[in-house]
Residue, then its C-alpha position, 0 to 999 in steps of 0.5 A: m556484194h557486201a550486204n551492209k554497204k552494197l559494195p560490189y567487192t569483198i572486204t576482209w579483215d587481215k587480223d594476223g597480217m597473212i594477206s598483207q604479206a602475200f601481197g608484198n607487205v601492204r602497209v597503207t590503206p586503201t591499197h587496191f589490187l586488180i587480179n586478172p582471170e589468170g590470177e596475175i596482179v595487173m594493177r596495184k594502186i594506193g589511195v583513190l581509184n580512177s574509176i574510168r581507168l579501172h573500167d577500161m582495164l576491166q573492159n580490156m580483160g572482158l570482165n565489164k560489159g557496160 
């Protein structure tokens, strides 16, 4: 969990653009990715996330018990 903001995900700074390139040259922020346990990108979303849809997707992958 991010210590200062209490965010339940990791935030990183892509100083040299390598992460952006690895994910298809991301140019707009926020861009969110959901990666399944097999390492496949199962969702790419630019802008605000739909928390209900995200919760459902996590639950379908067995990653959200709530």
